[in-house]
Every structure is written in C-alpha cells, then in structure tokens.
C-alpha positions in Angstrom: 114.3 200.5 217.5 111.9 202.4 219.8 109.8 200.5 222.3 106.1 200.2 222.0 105.3 202.8 224.7 107.5 205.4 222.9 105.7 204.6 219.6 102.3 205.1 221.3 103.4 208.5 222.7 104.7 209.6 219.3 101.5 208.6 217.6 99.5 210.6 220.2 101.7 213.6 219.7 101.2 213.3 216.0 97.4 213.1 216.4 97.3 216.3 218.4 99.5 218.2 216.0 97.2 220.4 214.0 99.3 220.2 210.9 99.0 216.4 210.9 95.2 216.5 211.6 94.9 218.7 208.4 96.1 215.6 206.4 93.1 213.7 207.7 90.7 215.9 205.7 90.5 213.5 202.9 89.6 210.4 204.9 85.8 209.6 204.9 83.8 210.7 208.0 83.3 207.2 209.2 87.0 206.6 209.4 88.1 210.0 210.9 87.6 209.0 214.5 90.6 209.7 216.6 91.7 207.2 219.3 91.2 207.6 223.0 93.2 206.4 226.0 90.2 205.1 228.0 88.8 202.7 225.4 85.9 201.7 227.7 84.6 205.3 227.5 85.2 205.8 223.8 82.3 206.2 221.4 83.3 204.6 218.1 80.0 204.5 216.3 79.7 207.5 213.9 75.9 207.3 214.2 76.1 207.8 217.9 78.5 210.7 217.5 76.2 212.4 215.0 73.3 211.7 217.3 75.1 213.8 220.0 75.8 216.5 217.5 72.2 216.6 216.2 70.6 216.5 219.7 72.3 219.6 221.1 72.2 223.3 220.6 75.5 224.7 222.0 78.9 224.1 220.6 82.1 225.5 222.2 84.7 226.4 219.7 88.4 226.7 220.7 90.6 229.1 218.8 94.2 230.2 219.3 95.9 233.6 218.8 99.6 234.1 219.4 99.7 230.8 221.4 96.9 231.9 223.6 93.7 229.9 223.7 90.2 231.4 223.3 86.9 229.5 223.8 83.4 230.6 222.8 80.1 228.9 223.3 77.9 229.3 220.2 74.6 228.1 218.8 75.1 225.9 215.8 73.6 223.7 213.1 75.1 220.5 211.7 74.8 218.9 208.3 77.1 216.6 206.2 80.3 216.8 208.3 80.0 220.6 208.7 79.1 222.8 211.6 77.5 226.2 210.8 77.6 229.1 213.3 76.3 232.7 213.1 78.0 235.7 214.6 78.4 239.4 214.7 80.6 240.6 211.9 83.2 242.0 214.2 84.8 240.8 217.4 87.6 238.9 218.9 86.7 235.5 217.5 86.5 236.9 213.9 89.8 238.6 214.3 91.4 235.3 215.5 89.7 233.3 212.7 91.1 235.7 210.0 94.6 235.0 211.4 94.3 231.3 212.2 91.5 229.1 210.7 92.3 226.0 212.8 89.6 225.2 215.3 88.7 222.7 218.0 85.0 222.2 219.0 83.2 220.4 221.8 79.6 219.4 222.3 78.3 217.8 225.5 74.9 216.3 226.4 73.2 214.1 229.0 75.1 215.8 231.9 74.2 214.5 235.3 76.2 214.9 238.5 76.3 211.7 240.5 76.5 212.5 244.2 78.1 210.3 246.8 78.9 210.2 250.6 82.5 211.1 250.0 83.8 214.0 247.9 86.2 211.8 245.9 83.3 209.4 245.0 81.3 212.1 243.1 81.1 211.6 239.4 79.5 213.0 236.2 77.5 211.1 233.6 77.7 212.6 230.1 78.3 212.1 226.4 80.4 214.4 224.4 82.2 214.9 221.1 85.5 216.7 220.5 86.7 217.5 217.0 89.2 219.5 215.0 88.7 221.3 211.7 89.1 224.3 209.6 86.8 227.3 210.0 85.9 229.7 207.2 83.8 232.8 206.7 80.9 232.2 204.3 80.3 235.2 202.1 77.8 234.0 199.4 74.3 235.2 200.2 72.6 232.0 199.2 75.1 229.8 201.1 74.5 232.1 204.2 70.7 231.5 203.9 71.3 227.8 203.6 73.5 227.8 206.7 70.9 229.8 208.6 68.3 227.3 207.6 70.5 224.5 209.0 71.0 226.4 212.3 67.3 227.1 212.7 66.5 223.5 211.9 68.9 222.3 214.6 67.0 224.5 217.1 63.4 224.1 215.9 63.1 221.0 213.6 61.7 223.4 211.0 63.4 224.1 207.7 61.1 226.6 206.0 62.4 229.9 207.5 62.6 233.1 205.4 65.6 235.3 205.8 65.5 238.9 204.3 68.6 239.7 202.2 69.2 242.9 204.1 69.6 241.0 207.4 71.6 238.1 205.9 74.0 240.5 204.3 74.8 241.9 207.8 75.2 238.4 209.4 78.5 236.6 209.7 78.2 232.9 208.9 81.1 230.6 209.9 81.5 227.0 208.6 83.6 224.3 210.3 84.8 221.5 208.0 85.3 218.6 210.5 88.7 216.9 209.9 88.7 214.6 212.9 86.3 213.7 215.8 86.0 211.5 218.8 83.2 210.7 221.2 83.3 209.9 224.9 80.7 208.6 227.4 80.8 208.3 231.1 78.0 206.5 232.9 
C-alpha cells in the first residue's frame, strides 16, 4: 500500500493531466474547483471566483503546440461558465487551436506590490483565477453576435450593441468551455 504522501502526489499529477481534467467537464461549476497546496490562499467560494472573472478585462490563455507553450493576453467576456474571445481569423494562436483545443487561462486583479526594507521581504497582493478547458471556434453568425455582446458587456456594462453582419463574418470568435478552475488570493 502506498503511503499518504505518494497518494497526494499521484492525485496532484492526475489533476494536472489534461486528459483527466477533460473528465471533469460533466461536474457542475460549483464543484469543479481544483485543490491548492496553500489552503490559506485558496479561494473556494465560486461567487468570489466569478467576481474576479467579471471584474476584469484581460485573460491570458495558454496553448501548446508540439510540446511548446504559447501564451496570449486577450480581451474577453464571461457568461455561464464560458469565456468568449475575439481574434483575427489567422495567426499563430488560431493555428495552434486547430491542432490542440486544450487551453489554460489566467485572470488576475487587485495587484499591489508591497515594498519593504529588505528585498526578500517584498510581496505582492492579488487575487487570481486559473482554469482549464476546451476552446472552439464559433462559426454561426448569431452565436458570434451574442459572444461579441458578452465581450462588450464585460468592458462597458452595456448590452445593446449593434454588429454589422459584414464585420462579424470577418471576426474570429473563440469560446472556452471551463472544465476546472481554482482561485488564489495573497494579501
């Protein structure tokens, strides 16, 4: 029988294995929180996690191509366990997504550097969320308009924007279905 420490290490490895995270897709959002080593910094309240997501404007997405990571900061909108992004229709991230639809994302807010007399006593106050999911390209014109509405609402708190079909048809919309998420705070 394995000792408790080995079991914890195996569980952590399983949590970070993207194929295993895919299985978490069917668990309700409120239960899809992953665990964190530093429990005193962990945000476990799904409402606080959503508050961080709704309060911010930039999401960093992490992609992988041929075992090489690629990260991109993007404007986004969030609604009902999905993150919507807009993009040019061609480029490196689109090429990667077409080959590998697994994605990691990160959103940070409340960043403040805490200065000190000694270099090793400096700190940072922040709240952040990190999640994993599946990203897809949205092709339906009406779904694209709805996603653009969600993105604009995230940035303006208005939801009555008009989007001409000609422009929308030339816009790439990406949708991340969140499969697991965790929150962290440092204060």
